[in-house]
C-alpha positions, 0 to 999 in steps of 0.5 A: 812772513805770513800772509793773512787771508779771510774765511767767510763764515756768513751768519755765525750763531754764537754760543750765547745766542747772538747771530753775527752777520757776515762773520769773518775768520782771519788765518794764515798758512805755512808749508804745504798740505800733503796728499794724505792731509795728515800733516796738519798743525794748528797754532791759534793766536792768543790775547793781543796776539796777531797772526804774525806773532805766532811763527817766531814763538812756535814755527821755524826751520828745524823746530818741532813745528816746521813748515818743511814737514807740516801744514801750519794753520794759524787762525786769529782769535775773535775780537783781536782785530783780524777776525771779526771784532768790535773794532771792525764790525759794522752796526748793529754789532759794532764797538760795545755791541759786539757779542760775547764770543766763547772758545767754543765759538772760536774752535767751531769757526776754525773747524769750519775752516779746516773742513770746508776750505781744506777738506781736512778731517785729521789734525796731527797737533794743536799747539799754542800759548796762553789763550791759544793754548786753551784753544788746543784744549778746546779742540781736543774736547770739542772734536776728540776724534779729530785731534791726535796730539795737543801741546798747550803752553802756559794756559788752562782748560778752565779759567780759575777764580784767581785768574778771573779776579785779575781779568776783572781788575783789567776790565774795570780799569778800562771802563772806569776811565771817563773817556771810555764812554760806554765803549763809544770813544771814537778817535779818543781812546781811554788811554788812562784806563789802558795805562792802569791796566798795563800796570796791573798786567805788568805785576801779574805777567812777570814773576816776583823773581823777575822784578827782584832780579831786575831782569827788565834791564836785560830788555833795554829798560834801565828802570822799572818806570821805564819798563812800565811806560815804554813797554807795557803802557805803549803795548796796551795803548796801541790796542783797541779798548773794546777788543781788549775787553771782549778778549778778556771776557772770552778768557775769563769764561774759558771752560772746555766743559761749557758745551752740550757734550759735557754740560759743565762736567769738567772732569768728564770733558778732560776724560773725553780728550783722546789726544796725546797731550803734553801740557807745559805750564811756566813754573812762575806763571801767576795766571795759570799756575802749574797746580791747575795743570796738575789737576787737569792732567790727572783727569786726562787719559793720555797726558804728561805734565812738563813744567818750564823753568823760567823767571819770566812768569806767563811770558816764559815762551819768549825765552829761547831756553823755554822754546827749546824745552817746549819744542821737546814737549811738542816732539814728544806729543807728536811722536807718541800720539 
């Protein structure tokens, strides 16, 4: 069990120029910070993921990230609903008025948490999945002197154009629902639009092989229609539409070189990463195909590519077999940092 806490950021100036008053960063910790403060592991949350969703995937007794040995910090992504988000921010930045927030903003807020709250100046590892994994890349490029190792899983340092097409489809599906009302839908969310998004997401999220083998039956869904309705529609229908859209904006605009130190020079940003990196894509991921990571690793001075074999597509980390594989990668990253 994790107990979320709130770090008060005050008036937080975003990268795109909006000042968010009384901004809040939600986080939780596991384990104890040692006297040297050198056992710190950061595991950021991901798209639609809550703080409590992270430990079952990445943290546990006897695992590569173990609270018995590590002080684990789990910061919540802006716009998900725990940190400042469209759904929990008062006027004038409520709902559709909530500002665009970048990965740079997220990591800058997290940096303030670890330095101001805990007095930490060295991070042993940043590791996570999907949007959480991209934050590992972001940390290593934004604060290269601070990070010893990263283990990004099923993600990329820059969102590809193919990925952006997928995200734009999801956003348009939600906004096309008349119930969206420009983001001011009150207690009547645009469920039809979110259900359309769920169908788009289902096709991209898993692999062709997953559907050809009808692996969804192993998850308790006897038919494809059951899988779509009982899992995907139910999952996204329980989320807030404005939160979804804002998170997807962050995802779509992901680029570790989009910061003053690099001025958009992607190769320069990759080359500036000093951390030992073990980058782990899923072999069947359609959002973040391994070919993107191959190109990234080639520009990083101390990086290894470790492809996770899976039929689960982007969701490979939910497989116990894949968790064993990326635990090995995490251990390699930390042991060779």
